[in-house]
C-alpha positions in Angstrom: 39.1 -39.0 -99.4 42.4 -37.7 -100.5 44.4 -39.9 -102.9 46.6 -42.3 -101.1 50.3 -42.6 -101.8 51.4 -46.2 -102.4 54.4 -47.0 -100.5 57.1 -48.7 -102.5 60.1 -48.9 -100.2 60.6 -45.1 -100.2 61.0 -44.5 -103.9 58.2 -42.3 -103.8 60.3 -39.8 -101.8 62.5 -39.2 -104.6 59.7 -37.5 -106.6 59.1 -35.1 -103.6 62.9 -34.4 -103.4 62.9 -33.9 -107.1 59.8 -31.6 -107.2 61.4 -29.4 -104.4 64.8 -29.2 -106.0 65.6 -25.9 -107.4 65.8 -25.3 -111.1 68.3 -23.2 -113.2 66.8 -20.6 -115.5 67.0 -23.3 -118.1 64.9 -25.6 -116.3 67.6 -28.0 -115.3 67.8 -29.2 -111.9 70.5 -27.2 -109.8 73.8 -29.1 -109.2 74.0 -30.7 -105.6 77.2 -29.9 -103.6 78.5 -31.7 -100.6 77.3 -30.4 -97.4 78.7 -32.6 -94.9 79.1 -36.4 -93.7 77.1 -37.7 -90.8 77.1 -40.8 -88.8 74.3 -43.3 -89.1 74.9 -44.8 -85.7 73.4 -42.1 -83.6 70.8 -40.8 -86.1 72.8 -37.6 -86.8 72.2 -37.9 -90.5 68.3 -38.1 -90.1 68.5 -35.3 -87.6 70.6 -33.2 -90.1 68.3 -34.1 -92.9 65.2 -33.3 -91.1 66.5 -29.9 -89.9 67.3 -28.9 -93.6 63.9 -30.0 -94.8 62.1 -28.1 -91.8 63.8 -25.0 -93.2 62.7 -25.7 -96.7 66.3 -26.8 -98.0 65.9 -30.0 -99.9 68.7 -32.9 -99.4 69.7 -35.8 -100.7 72.3 -38.6 -99.1 74.7 -41.0 -100.5 76.3 -43.9 -98.5 80.0 -43.6 -97.9 82.4 -46.2 -99.4 80.8 -49.7 -99.2 77.9 -48.3 -97.2 75.1 -49.9 -99.1 76.6 -53.3 -98.1 76.6 -52.5 -94.7 73.0 -51.1 -94.8 71.9 -54.5 -95.9 74.0 -56.6 -93.3 74.1 -54.2 -90.3 70.9 -52.2 -91.1 73.0 -49.0 -91.1 75.9 -47.8 -93.4 79.0 -48.3 -91.5 81.0 -45.4 -92.9 78.1 -43.1 -92.7 76.5 -40.9 -95.3 77.4 -37.8 -97.2 74.6 -35.1 -97.5 74.2 -32.9 -100.5 71.9 -29.7 -101.1 71.4 -27.4 -104.0 74.1 -25.2 -104.8 71.9 -22.0 -104.3 71.1 -23.0 -100.8 74.4 -24.3 -99.9 75.5 -21.2 -97.8 72.2 -21.3 -96.0 72.5 -24.9 -95.1 76.1 -24.3 -93.9 74.9 -21.5 -91.7 72.2 -23.9 -90.1 74.9 -26.4 -89.2 77.2 -23.8 -87.4 77.6 -24.4 -83.6 76.3 -21.5 -81.7 79.0 -19.5 -80.2 78.8 -18.4 -76.3 78.1 -14.7 -77.6 74.8 -15.7 -79.2 
């Protein structure tokens, strides 16, 4: 049987994100850069992050303003979340978020 992961309120995911985050030539993790802000009320934050992960782009999110308090009280951050990606993959991530034009 494969070794099972112990679930501890999602903290094990940070290890997965850290492992997949690109490194600079000197071995340091790349700088995260702001990609976009998404609402949590319509799950657009989760849809965006899952799409990025599906294309191999690791991402992290941070609640805006007093979002962590809203997450405790309401279950979602009221001001949405900011999504960050590695600097070297930012252009690819921006391209994925572009709206398709009618010409395409």
